[in-house]
A tleap script that builds the chain and sets N, CA, C and O, in Angstrom:
source leaprc.protein.ff14SB
mol = sequence {
  NMET PRO ARG ALA LYS ARG GLY ASN LYS ARG
  LEU GLU ARG ARG LYS LYS ILE LEU LYS LEU
  ALA LYS GLY TYR ARG GLY THR LYS SER LYS
  LEU TYR ARG SER ALA LYS GLU SER VAL GLU
  ARG ALA LEU ASN PHE ALA TYR THR GLY ARG
  LYS LEU LYS LYS ARG ASP PHE ARG SER LEU
  TRP ILE VAL ARG ILE GLY ALA ALA ALA ARG
  LEU ASN GLY LEU ASN TYR SER GLN PHE MET
  HIE GLY LEU LYS VAL ALA GLY ILE GLU LEU
  ASP ARG LYS VAL LEU ALA ASP ILE ALA ALA
  ASN GLU PRO ASP GLY PHE ALA THR LEU ALA
  GLY GLN VAL LYS SER ALA LEU GLU ASN GLU
  GLN GLN GLN ARG VAL ALA CALA
}
set mol.1.N position { -11.571 30.286 7.878 }
set mol.1.CA position { -12.139 30.148 6.615 }
set mol.1.C position { -10.892 29.322 5.729 }
set mol.1.O position { -9.817 29.647 5.226 }
set mol.2.N position { -11.707 28.056 5.855 }
set mol.2.CA position { -9.840 27.392 5.203 }
set mol.2.C position { -9.278 28.255 3.666 }
set mol.2.O position { -9.368 29.224 2.913 }
set mol.3.N position { -8.501 26.627 4.085 }
set mol.3.CA position { -7.645 26.818 2.743 }
set mol.3.C position { -8.138 26.448 1.244 }
set mol.3.O position { -8.793 25.417 1.090 }
set mol.4.N position { -7.864 27.190 0.257 }
set mol.4.CA position { -8.886 26.418 -1.355 }
set mol.4.C position { -7.172 26.345 -1.587 }
set mol.4.O position { -6.356 27.264 -1.510 }
set mol.5.N position { -7.001 25.175 -1.839 }
set mol.5.CA position { -6.172 24.794 -3.128 }
set mol.5.C position { -6.309 24.516 -4.475 }
set mol.5.O position { -5.339 24.077 -5.093 }
set mol.6.N position { -7.393 24.712 -5.031 }
set mol.6.CA position { -7.519 25.008 -6.218 }
set mol.6.C position { -7.646 23.535 -6.896 }
set mol.6.O position { -7.504 23.625 -8.115 }
set mol.7.N position { -7.871 22.226 -6.457 }
set mol.7.CA position { -7.683 20.810 -6.704 }
set mol.7.C position { -8.451 20.818 -7.540 }
set mol.7.O position { -7.897 21.031 -8.618 }
set mol.8.N position { -10.279 20.598 -7.680 }
set mol.8.CA position { -10.952 20.280 -8.337 }
set mol.8.C position { -10.888 20.926 -9.674 }
set mol.8.O position { -11.057 20.370 -10.759 }
set mol.9.N position { -10.555 22.488 -9.392 }
set mol.9.CA position { -10.795 23.225 -10.730 }
set mol.9.C position { -9.851 23.452 -11.382 }
set mol.9.O position { -10.044 24.016 -12.459 }
set mol.10.N position { -8.231 23.039 -10.911 }
set mol.10.CA position { -7.182 22.487 -12.047 }
set mol.10.C position { -7.490 21.247 -12.437 }
set mol.10.O position { -7.285 21.182 -13.649 }
set mol.11.N position { -7.783 20.483 -12.119 }
set mol.11.CA position { -7.746 19.272 -12.640 }
set mol.11.C position { -9.109 19.049 -13.516 }
set mol.11.O position { -8.949 18.195 -14.388 }
set mol.12.N position { -10.240 19.551 -13.482 }
set mol.12.CA position { -11.273 19.695 -14.480 }
set mol.12.C position { -10.192 20.457 -15.650 }
set mol.12.O position { -9.657 19.916 -16.618 }
set mol.13.N position { -10.090 21.782 -15.229 }
set mol.13.CA position { -8.942 22.329 -16.538 }
set mol.13.C position { -7.711 21.234 -17.437 }
set mol.13.O position { -7.576 20.906 -18.615 }
set mol.14.N position { -7.173 21.011 -16.503 }
set mol.14.CA position { -6.514 19.791 -17.413 }
set mol.14.C position { -7.053 18.438 -17.940 }
set mol.14.O position { -6.314 17.921 -18.778 }
set mol.15.N position { -8.116 17.790 -17.652 }
set mol.15.CA position { -8.943 17.309 -18.147 }
set mol.15.C position { -8.944 17.913 -18.945 }
set mol.15.O position { -7.819 18.001 -19.437 }
set mol.16.N position { -10.050 18.755 -19.685 }
set mol.16.CA position { -10.472 19.272 -20.427 }
set mol.16.C position { -9.331 19.563 -21.962 }
set mol.16.O position { -9.534 19.413 -23.167 }
set mol.17.N position { -8.498 19.886 -21.413 }
set mol.17.CA position { -7.234 20.211 -22.113 }
set mol.17.C position { -7.187 18.224 -23.185 }
set mol.17.O position { -7.517 17.737 -24.266 }
set mol.18.N position { -6.572 17.853 -21.935 }
set mol.18.CA position { -6.479 16.378 -22.122 }
set mol.18.C position { -6.891 16.139 -23.285 }
set mol.18.O position { -6.307 16.170 -24.368 }
set mol.19.N position { -8.242 15.828 -22.924 }
set mol.19.CA position { -9.463 15.653 -23.690 }
set mol.19.C position { -9.808 15.723 -25.589 }
set mol.19.O position { -10.214 15.028 -26.521 }
set mol.20.N position { -9.206 17.348 -25.199 }
set mol.20.CA position { -9.250 18.251 -26.545 }
set mol.20.C position { -7.967 17.608 -27.456 }
set mol.20.O position { -8.054 17.834 -28.663 }
set mol.21.N position { -6.788 16.831 -27.003 }
set mol.21.CA position { -5.569 17.121 -26.991 }
set mol.21.C position { -5.969 15.295 -27.541 }
set mol.21.O position { -5.189 14.981 -28.440 }
set mol.22.N position { -7.065 14.022 -27.149 }
set mol.22.CA position { -6.793 13.453 -27.489 }
set mol.22.C position { -6.433 12.142 -28.844 }
set mol.22.O position { -6.030 10.978 -28.835 }
set mol.23.N position { -6.788 12.991 -29.746 }
set mol.23.CA position { -5.548 11.885 -31.623 }
set mol.23.C position { -5.100 12.829 -31.684 }
set mol.23.O position { -5.440 13.494 -32.662 }
set mol.24.N position { -3.936 13.557 -30.563 }
set mol.24.CA position { -2.178 13.757 -31.089 }
set mol.24.C position { -1.755 12.833 -30.786 }
set mol.24.O position { -2.291 11.839 -30.297 }
set mol.25.N position { 0.011 13.197 -31.218 }
set mol.25.CA position { 0.573 12.164 -31.421 }
set mol.25.C position { 1.577 11.959 -30.755 }
set mol.25.O position { 2.498 12.651 -31.189 }
set mol.26.N position { 1.993 11.092 -29.550 }
set mol.26.CA position { 3.375 11.174 -28.420 }
set mol.26.C position { 2.767 12.471 -27.117 }
set mol.26.O position { 1.654 12.699 -26.642 }
set mol.27.N position { 3.624 12.856 -26.983 }
set mol.27.CA position { 3.746 13.708 -26.098 }
set mol.27.C position { 2.314 15.059 -25.907 }
set mol.27.O position { 1.715 15.729 -25.066 }
set mol.28.N position { 2.391 14.811 -27.186 }
set mol.28.CA position { 0.729 16.353 -27.405 }
set mol.28.C position { -0.067 16.252 -26.724 }
set mol.28.O position { -0.524 17.196 -26.079 }
set mol.29.N position { -0.768 14.216 -26.615 }
set mol.29.CA position { -1.419 14.029 -26.569 }
set mol.29.C position { -1.331 13.977 -24.716 }
set mol.29.O position { -2.109 14.577 -23.974 }
set mol.30.N position { -0.396 13.267 -24.361 }
set mol.30.CA position { 0.422 12.543 -22.684 }
set mol.30.C position { 0.375 14.252 -21.893 }
set mol.30.O position { -0.648 14.347 -21.215 }
set mol.31.N position { 0.995 15.179 -21.866 }
set mol.31.CA position { 1.599 16.027 -21.128 }
set mol.31.C position { 0.890 17.175 -21.034 }
set mol.31.O position { 0.583 17.707 -22.102 }
set mol.32.N position { 0.518 17.741 -19.924 }
set mol.32.CA position { 0.140 19.545 -19.916 }
set mol.32.C position { 0.206 20.390 -20.460 }
set mol.32.O position { -0.666 20.997 -21.082 }
set mol.33.N position { 1.402 20.612 -20.309 }
set mol.33.CA position { 2.238 21.204 -21.395 }
set mol.33.C position { 1.924 21.313 -22.904 }
set mol.33.O position { 1.135 22.088 -23.445 }
set mol.34.N position { 2.531 20.586 -23.339 }
set mol.34.CA position { 2.751 19.990 -24.731 }
set mol.34.C position { 0.989 19.883 -25.638 }
set mol.34.O position { 0.815 20.080 -26.840 }
set mol.35.N position { -0.348 19.436 -24.366 }
set mol.35.CA position { -1.190 19.448 -25.429 }
set mol.35.C position { -1.929 20.320 -25.263 }
set mol.35.O position { -2.923 20.444 -25.979 }
set mol.36.N position { -1.528 21.496 -23.875 }
set mol.36.CA position { -2.071 23.247 -24.249 }
set mol.36.C position { -1.826 23.790 -25.296 }
set mol.36.O position { -2.602 24.517 -25.916 }
set mol.37.N position { 0.061 23.288 -25.824 }
set mol.37.CA position { -0.088 24.474 -26.947 }
set mol.37.C position { -0.449 23.698 -27.987 }
set mol.37.O position { -0.843 24.553 -28.780 }
set mol.38.N position { -0.603 22.490 -28.609 }
set mol.38.CA position { -0.414 21.762 -29.304 }
set mol.38.C position { -2.646 22.419 -29.617 }
set mol.38.O position { -2.966 22.998 -30.655 }
set mol.39.N position { -3.843 22.057 -28.322 }
set mol.39.CA position { -4.737 22.574 -28.501 }
set mol.39.C position { -5.496 24.079 -29.106 }
set mol.39.O position { -6.527 24.327 -29.731 }
set mol.40.N position { -4.032 25.122 -28.375 }
set mol.40.CA position { -4.599 26.011 -28.723 }
set mol.40.C position { -4.035 26.873 -30.086 }
set mol.40.O position { -4.271 28.050 -30.359 }
set mol.41.N position { -3.599 26.353 -30.489 }
set mol.41.CA position { -2.378 25.843 -31.743 }
set mol.41.C position { -4.217 25.515 -33.151 }
set mol.41.O position { -4.899 26.345 -33.752 }
set mol.42.N position { -4.281 24.431 -33.111 }
set mol.42.CA position { -5.312 23.801 -33.328 }
set mol.42.C position { -6.949 24.246 -33.458 }
set mol.42.O position { -7.820 24.095 -34.315 }
set mol.43.N position { -6.842 25.096 -31.665 }
set mol.43.CA position { -8.197 26.179 -32.059 }
set mol.43.C position { -8.150 27.700 -32.556 }
set mol.43.O position { -9.060 28.476 -32.848 }
set mol.44.N position { -6.821 27.835 -32.547 }
set mol.44.CA position { -6.764 29.013 -33.523 }
set mol.44.C position { -7.168 28.351 -35.511 }
set mol.44.O position { -7.956 28.769 -36.360 }
set mol.45.N position { -6.186 27.236 -35.509 }
set mol.45.CA position { -6.490 27.139 -36.972 }
set mol.45.C position { -7.806 27.313 -37.311 }
set mol.45.O position { -8.297 28.243 -37.950 }
set mol.46.N position { -8.758 25.601 -36.470 }
set mol.46.CA position { -10.495 25.671 -36.665 }
set mol.46.C position { -10.750 27.235 -36.718 }
set mol.46.O position { -11.552 27.452 -37.626 }
set mol.47.N position { -10.262 28.721 -35.909 }
set mol.47.CA position { -10.926 29.559 -35.885 }
set mol.47.C position { -10.990 30.427 -37.631 }
set mol.47.O position { -11.860 30.943 -38.332 }
set mol.48.N position { -9.570 30.183 -37.708 }
set mol.48.CA position { -9.309 30.068 -38.716 }
set mol.48.C position { -10.069 30.076 -40.471 }
set mol.48.O position { -10.372 30.941 -41.292 }
set mol.49.N position { -10.109 28.994 -40.410 }
set mol.49.CA position { -10.213 27.624 -40.953 }
set mol.49.C position { -12.380 27.921 -41.535 }
set mol.49.O position { -13.010 27.586 -42.538 }
set mol.50.N position { -12.944 29.020 -39.665 }
set mol.50.CA position { -13.952 28.695 -40.470 }
set mol.50.C position { -14.353 30.450 -41.333 }
set mol.50.O position { -15.082 30.720 -42.288 }
set mol.51.N position { -13.725 31.077 -40.692 }
set mol.51.CA position { -13.392 32.598 -41.911 }
set mol.51.C position { -13.492 31.869 -42.780 }
set mol.51.O position { -14.491 31.804 -43.496 }
set mol.52.N position { -11.903 30.771 -42.965 }
set mol.52.CA position { -11.572 30.718 -44.564 }
set mol.52.C position { -13.204 29.991 -45.795 }
set mol.52.O position { -13.747 30.288 -46.859 }
set mol.53.N position { -13.298 29.192 -44.947 }
set mol.53.CA position { -14.140 27.996 -45.375 }
set mol.53.C position { -15.692 29.403 -45.766 }
set mol.53.O position { -16.576 28.801 -46.377 }
set mol.54.N position { -15.947 30.392 -45.620 }
set mol.54.CA position { -17.004 31.520 -45.717 }
set mol.54.C position { -16.615 32.222 -46.907 }
set mol.54.O position { -17.331 32.754 -47.756 }
set mol.55.N position { -15.302 32.134 -46.827 }
set mol.55.CA position { -15.283 33.272 -48.184 }
set mol.55.C position { -14.727 32.349 -49.369 }
set mol.55.O position { -14.602 32.779 -50.516 }
set mol.56.N position { -14.307 30.638 -48.871 }
set mol.56.CA position { -14.358 29.258 -50.512 }
set mol.56.C position { -15.248 29.235 -51.248 }
set mol.56.O position { -15.215 29.413 -52.466 }
set mol.57.N position { -16.691 28.875 -50.166 }
set mol.57.CA position { -17.749 28.923 -50.586 }
set mol.57.C position { -18.425 30.112 -51.725 }
set mol.57.O position { -18.996 29.855 -52.785 }
set mol.58.N position { -18.041 32.025 -50.878 }
set mol.58.CA position { -18.875 32.592 -51.663 }
set mol.58.C position { -18.311 32.417 -53.060 }
set mol.58.O position { -19.127 32.071 -53.915 }
set mol.59.N position { -16.649 32.656 -53.556 }
set mol.59.CA position { -16.263 32.488 -54.482 }
set mol.59.C position { -16.279 31.386 -55.106 }
set mol.59.O position { -15.668 31.281 -56.169 }
set mol.60.N position { -16.891 30.479 -54.640 }
set mol.60.CA position { -17.267 28.794 -55.419 }
set mol.60.C position { -18.555 29.131 -56.317 }
set mol.60.O position { -18.719 28.761 -57.480 }
set mol.61.N position { -19.441 29.910 -55.547 }
set mol.61.CA position { -20.683 30.489 -56.023 }
set mol.61.C position { -20.651 31.068 -57.105 }
set mol.61.O position { -21.312 30.935 -58.135 }
set mol.62.N position { -19.119 32.306 -56.556 }
set mol.62.CA position { -18.854 33.697 -57.998 }
set mol.62.C position { -18.424 32.702 -59.584 }
set mol.62.O position { -18.680 32.886 -60.774 }
set mol.63.N position { -17.867 31.914 -59.026 }
set mol.63.CA position { -17.751 31.522 -60.171 }
set mol.63.C position { -19.101 30.804 -60.675 }
set mol.63.O position { -19.631 31.430 -61.593 }
set mol.64.N position { -19.711 29.749 -60.326 }
set mol.64.CA position { -20.931 28.871 -61.107 }
set mol.64.C position { -21.699 29.755 -61.692 }
set mol.64.O position { -22.375 29.513 -62.693 }
set mol.65.N position { -21.618 31.434 -60.782 }
set mol.65.CA position { -22.741 31.911 -61.527 }
set mol.65.C position { -22.307 32.432 -62.538 }
set mol.65.O position { -23.044 32.424 -63.523 }
set mol.66.N position { -21.148 32.973 -62.625 }
set mol.66.CA position { -20.566 33.848 -63.749 }
set mol.66.C position { -20.343 32.328 -64.700 }
set mol.66.O position { -19.491 32.695 -65.509 }
set mol.67.N position { -20.490 31.617 -64.857 }
set mol.67.CA position { -20.007 30.821 -66.094 }
set mol.67.C position { -21.629 29.925 -66.240 }
set mol.67.O position { -21.680 28.748 -66.598 }
set mol.68.N position { -22.191 30.303 -66.078 }
set mol.68.CA position { -23.639 29.671 -66.685 }
set mol.68.C position { -24.612 31.484 -67.055 }
set mol.68.O position { -25.436 31.580 -67.964 }
set mol.69.N position { -24.202 32.768 -66.053 }
set mol.69.CA position { -24.035 33.919 -67.052 }
set mol.69.C position { -24.375 34.421 -68.282 }
set mol.69.O position { -25.255 35.013 -68.907 }
set mol.70.N position { -22.190 33.417 -68.422 }
set mol.70.CA position { -21.701 33.385 -69.735 }
set mol.70.C position { -23.026 32.209 -71.193 }
set mol.70.O position { -23.423 32.123 -72.355 }
set mol.71.N position { -23.087 31.542 -69.595 }
set mol.71.CA position { -23.878 30.469 -71.426 }
set mol.71.C position { -25.007 30.858 -71.701 }
set mol.71.O position { -25.774 30.292 -72.480 }
set mol.72.N position { -25.316 32.309 -70.817 }
set mol.72.CA position { -26.660 33.466 -71.254 }
set mol.72.C position { -26.488 34.239 -71.910 }
set mol.72.O position { -27.442 34.829 -72.416 }
set mol.73.N position { -25.016 34.624 -72.230 }
set mol.73.CA position { -25.269 36.326 -72.901 }
set mol.73.C position { -24.821 37.324 -71.757 }
set mol.73.O position { -25.144 38.501 -71.598 }
set mol.74.N position { -23.986 36.519 -71.006 }
set mol.74.CA position { -23.781 38.488 -69.615 }
set mol.74.C position { -22.810 37.802 -69.104 }
set mol.74.O position { -22.490 36.632 -69.315 }
set mol.75.N position { -22.250 38.766 -68.260 }
set mol.75.CA position { -21.236 38.706 -67.838 }
set mol.75.C position { -21.164 38.321 -66.480 }
set mol.75.O position { -21.668 37.213 -66.662 }
set mol.76.N position { -20.823 38.359 -64.613 }
set mol.76.CA position { -22.186 38.379 -63.892 }
set mol.76.C position { -21.681 39.350 -62.862 }
set mol.76.O position { -21.666 38.923 -61.708 }
set mol.77.N position { -21.157 40.898 -63.121 }
set mol.77.CA position { -21.187 41.513 -62.981 }
set mol.77.C position { -22.953 42.641 -63.742 }
set mol.77.O position { -23.889 43.322 -63.322 }
set mol.78.N position { -22.470 42.204 -64.808 }
set mol.78.CA position { -24.149 42.239 -65.972 }
set mol.78.C position { -25.175 42.124 -65.493 }
set mol.78.O position { -26.171 42.842 -65.401 }
set mol.79.N position { -24.749 40.601 -64.985 }
set mol.79.CA position { -25.569 39.333 -63.693 }
set mol.79.C position { -26.727 39.909 -63.293 }
set mol.79.O position { -27.936 39.934 -63.523 }
set mol.80.N position { -25.693 40.462 -62.453 }
set mol.80.CA position { -26.519 40.873 -60.351 }
set mol.80.C position { -26.802 42.099 -61.098 }
set mol.80.O position { -27.952 42.532 -61.167 }
set mol.81.N position { -25.940 42.605 -61.589 }
set mol.81.CA position { -26.832 44.093 -61.628 }
set mol.81.C position { -28.649 44.508 -61.921 }
set mol.81.O position { -29.526 45.261 -61.497 }
set mol.82.N position { -28.394 43.268 -63.088 }
set mol.82.CA position { -29.409 42.935 -64.197 }
set mol.82.C position { -30.261 42.424 -62.524 }
set mol.82.O position { -31.074 43.294 -62.213 }
set mol.83.N position { -30.216 41.390 -61.608 }
set mol.83.CA position { -31.029 41.155 -61.013 }
set mol.83.C position { -31.105 42.090 -59.777 }
set mol.83.O position { -31.627 41.609 -58.771 }
set mol.84.N position { -30.732 43.138 -59.737 }
set mol.84.CA position { -31.194 43.673 -58.654 }
set mol.84.C position { -31.953 44.998 -59.709 }
set mol.84.O position { -32.920 45.414 -59.071 }
set mol.85.N position { -31.870 45.545 -60.675 }
set mol.85.CA position { -32.667 45.749 -61.019 }
set mol.85.C position { -34.220 45.688 -61.723 }
set mol.85.O position { -34.933 46.526 -62.274 }
set mol.86.N position { -34.344 44.361 -61.431 }
set mol.86.CA position { -35.593 43.646 -62.366 }
set mol.86.C position { -35.765 43.088 -60.368 }
set mol.86.O position { -36.402 42.036 -60.318 }
set mol.87.N position { -35.481 43.423 -59.413 }
set mol.87.CA position { -35.858 43.371 -58.095 }
set mol.87.C position { -35.769 42.203 -57.774 }
set mol.87.O position { -36.449 41.933 -56.784 }
set mol.88.N position { -34.938 40.983 -58.403 }
set mol.88.CA position { -34.901 39.388 -57.954 }
set mol.88.C position { -34.114 39.665 -56.575 }
set mol.88.O position { -33.195 40.445 -56.327 }
set mol.89.N position { -34.599 39.022 -56.012 }
set mol.89.CA position { -33.369 39.293 -54.993 }
set mol.89.C position { -33.335 37.099 -54.270 }
set mol.89.O position { -34.011 36.232 -53.716 }
set mol.90.N position { -32.060 37.379 -54.860 }
set mol.90.CA position { -31.852 35.126 -54.509 }
set mol.90.C position { -29.843 35.972 -53.668 }
set mol.90.O position { -28.957 36.645 -54.195 }
set mol.91.N position { -29.982 35.534 -52.592 }
set mol.91.CA position { -28.725 36.417 -52.638 }
set mol.91.C position { -27.526 34.375 -53.372 }
set mol.91.O position { -27.939 33.229 -53.196 }
set mol.92.N position { -26.186 34.780 -54.082 }
set mol.92.CA position { -25.537 33.855 -54.074 }
set mol.92.C position { -25.323 32.540 -54.068 }
set mol.92.O position { -24.649 31.902 -54.876 }
set mol.93.N position { -25.927 32.136 -53.113 }
set mol.93.CA position { -25.916 30.240 -52.638 }
set mol.93.C position { -26.861 30.076 -53.441 }
set mol.93.O position { -26.591 29.398 -54.433 }
set mol.94.N position { -28.221 30.598 -53.318 }
set mol.94.CA position { -29.120 29.707 -54.136 }
set mol.94.C position { -29.115 30.103 -55.476 }
set mol.94.O position { -29.327 29.112 -56.176 }
set mol.95.N position { -28.929 31.373 -56.306 }
set mol.95.CA position { -28.051 31.341 -57.833 }
set mol.95.C position { -26.950 30.250 -58.528 }
set mol.95.O position { -26.717 29.970 -59.704 }
set mol.96.N position { -26.308 29.699 -57.072 }
set mol.96.CA position { -25.162 29.032 -57.923 }
set mol.96.C position { -26.177 27.496 -57.973 }
set mol.96.O position { -26.294 26.731 -58.930 }
set mol.97.N position { -26.720 27.407 -56.813 }
set mol.97.CA position { -27.699 25.954 -56.792 }
set mol.97.C position { -28.338 25.747 -57.928 }
set mol.97.O position { -28.062 24.696 -58.505 }
set mol.98.N position { -29.309 26.628 -58.535 }
set mol.98.CA position { -29.723 26.512 -59.730 }
set mol.98.C position { -29.112 27.071 -60.765 }
set mol.98.O position { -29.858 27.118 -61.743 }
set mol.99.N position { -27.555 27.724 -61.032 }
set mol.99.CA position { -27.144 27.364 -62.277 }
set mol.99.C position { -26.788 25.658 -62.324 }
set mol.99.O position { -27.101 24.912 -63.252 }
set mol.100.N position { -26.249 25.365 -61.407 }
set mol.100.CA position { -26.050 23.970 -60.825 }
set mol.100.C position { -26.490 22.580 -61.851 }
set mol.100.O position { -26.153 21.813 -62.753 }
set mol.101.N position { -27.665 23.048 -60.734 }
set mol.101.CA position { -28.880 21.761 -61.009 }
set mol.101.C position { -30.240 22.201 -61.968 }
set mol.101.O position { -31.059 21.331 -62.267 }
set mol.102.N position { -30.418 23.668 -62.439 }
set mol.102.CA position { -31.872 24.190 -63.417 }
set mol.102.C position { -30.682 25.088 -64.408 }
set mol.102.O position { -30.419 26.290 -64.392 }
set mol.103.N position { -30.259 24.264 -65.025 }
set mol.103.CA position { -30.030 25.577 -66.058 }
set mol.103.C position { -31.575 26.166 -66.612 }
set mol.103.O position { -32.043 27.010 -65.849 }
set mol.104.N position { -32.049 25.989 -67.281 }
set mol.104.CA position { -33.507 25.909 -68.162 }
set mol.104.C position { -34.385 26.409 -66.578 }
set mol.104.O position { -35.545 25.999 -66.535 }
set mol.105.N position { -34.042 27.007 -65.676 }
set mol.105.CA position { -34.277 27.619 -64.953 }
set mol.105.C position { -33.470 28.796 -64.277 }
set mol.105.O position { -34.083 29.539 -63.510 }
set mol.106.N position { -32.268 28.984 -64.494 }
set mol.106.CA position { -30.997 29.934 -64.802 }
set mol.106.C position { -31.479 30.304 -65.573 }
set mol.106.O position { -31.720 31.473 -65.272 }
set mol.107.N position { -32.110 29.960 -67.165 }
set mol.107.CA position { -31.560 30.644 -68.799 }
set mol.107.C position { -33.398 31.686 -68.419 }
set mol.107.O position { -33.908 32.498 -69.191 }
set mol.108.N position { -33.768 31.398 -67.508 }
set mol.108.CA position { -35.508 31.857 -67.714 }
set mol.108.C position { -34.800 32.983 -66.672 }
set mol.108.O position { -35.377 33.905 -67.248 }
set mol.109.N position { -34.201 33.529 -65.850 }
set mol.109.CA position { -33.847 34.635 -64.470 }
set mol.109.C position { -32.585 34.732 -65.766 }
set mol.109.O position { -33.270 34.030 -66.510 }
set mol.110.N position { -31.556 34.970 -66.470 }
set mol.110.CA position { -31.119 35.425 -67.232 }
set mol.110.C position { -32.385 35.905 -67.907 }
set mol.110.O position { -32.727 36.921 -67.303 }
set mol.111.N position { -33.248 35.636 -68.896 }
set mol.111.CA position { -34.038 36.502 -69.607 }
set mol.111.C position { -34.836 37.339 -68.467 }
set mol.111.O position { -34.387 38.471 -68.652 }
set mol.112.N position { -35.244 37.382 -67.993 }
set mol.112.CA position { -35.470 38.356 -67.319 }
set mol.112.C position { -34.356 39.572 -67.108 }
set mol.112.O position { -34.357 40.798 -67.223 }
set mol.113.N position { -33.298 38.419 -66.690 }
set mol.113.CA position { -32.509 39.938 -66.712 }
set mol.113.C position { -31.776 41.003 -67.278 }
set mol.113.O position { -31.105 41.980 -66.946 }
set mol.114.N position { -32.442 40.032 -68.884 }
set mol.114.CA position { -31.651 41.237 -70.004 }
set mol.114.C position { -33.250 42.394 -69.960 }
set mol.114.O position { -33.181 43.403 -69.257 }
set mol.115.N position { -34.168 42.189 -70.513 }
set mol.115.CA position { -35.281 42.529 -70.477 }
set mol.115.C position { -34.767 43.606 -69.085 }
set mol.115.O position { -34.358 44.701 -69.472 }
set mol.116.N position { -34.756 43.397 -67.569 }
set mol.116.CA position { -34.638 44.760 -66.843 }
set mol.116.C position { -33.551 46.252 -67.570 }
set mol.116.O position { -33.507 47.481 -67.629 }
set mol.117.N position { -32.785 44.922 -68.021 }
set mol.117.CA position { -31.135 45.780 -68.047 }
set mol.117.C position { -32.113 46.581 -69.601 }
set mol.117.O position { -32.786 47.588 -69.377 }
set mol.118.N position { -32.078 46.208 -70.521 }
set mol.118.CA position { -32.953 47.031 -71.902 }
set mol.118.C position { -33.954 47.762 -71.279 }
set mol.118.O position { -34.044 48.831 -71.882 }
set mol.119.N position { -34.974 47.693 -70.108 }
set mol.119.CA position { -35.305 49.039 -70.422 }
set mol.119.C position { -34.647 49.768 -68.992 }
set mol.119.O position { -35.521 49.192 -68.344 }
set mol.120.N position { -34.059 50.347 -68.178 }
set mol.120.CA position { -33.130 50.843 -68.006 }
set mol.120.C position { -32.166 51.084 -68.789 }
set mol.120.O position { -31.611 52.129 -68.451 }
set mol.121.N position { -31.461 50.359 -70.145 }
set mol.121.CA position { -31.032 50.962 -70.942 }
set mol.121.C position { -31.775 52.117 -71.725 }
set mol.121.O position { -31.188 53.179 -71.928 }
set mol.122.N position { -33.408 51.851 -72.280 }
set mol.122.CA position { -34.332 52.235 -72.688 }
set mol.122.C position { -34.423 54.195 -71.799 }
set mol.122.O position { -34.622 55.303 -72.297 }
set mol.123.N position { -34.187 53.783 -70.528 }
set mol.123.CA position { -34.728 54.156 -69.007 }
set mol.123.C position { -34.175 55.625 -69.810 }
set mol.123.O position { -34.617 56.434 -70.626 }
set mol.124.N position { -32.600 55.336 -68.805 }
set mol.124.CA position { -31.096 56.486 -69.676 }
set mol.124.C position { -31.417 57.110 -70.864 }
set mol.124.O position { -31.609 58.326 -70.841 }
set mol.125.N position { -31.502 56.545 -71.815 }
set mol.125.CA position { -31.296 57.159 -73.331 }
set mol.125.C position { -32.367 58.102 -73.234 }
set mol.125.O position { -31.974 59.208 -73.604 }
set mol.126.N position { -34.207 58.097 -72.693 }
set mol.126.CA position { -35.605 58.980 -72.551 }
set mol.126.C position { -35.177 60.284 -72.122 }
set mol.126.O position { -35.679 61.374 -72.397 }
set mol.127.N position { -34.155 60.012 -71.392 }
set mol.127.CA position { -34.093 61.266 -69.727 }
set mol.127.C position { -32.804 62.032 -69.600 }
set mol.127.O position { -32.637 62.809 -68.659 }
savepdb mol mol.pdb
quit
């Protein structure tokens, strides 16, 4: 059986790393060992960044919904509870978009939420 010296596989792997390090400065884009360290570090930051992006957007949506809810006489937690009671299944992304771009539509939602909360409170008192 012939001897395999891993020529092509090793070259392909190195080319892949150097291609990922293309815009880096100096040694980090030229020499394999430095490029490998830099690329691994960058990929790690990118992975973390994808998680942080989701977290940041969710908090932004919550801030926007809370601000719009306060304009309509509710706080964020009351508004979200009222949505659940009213059976309105809109996610935070859509609610934040409505709050930012269609204040009248959000006001109608807030009205539905208030009436649902009042009904719930009347049922508690009756029970």
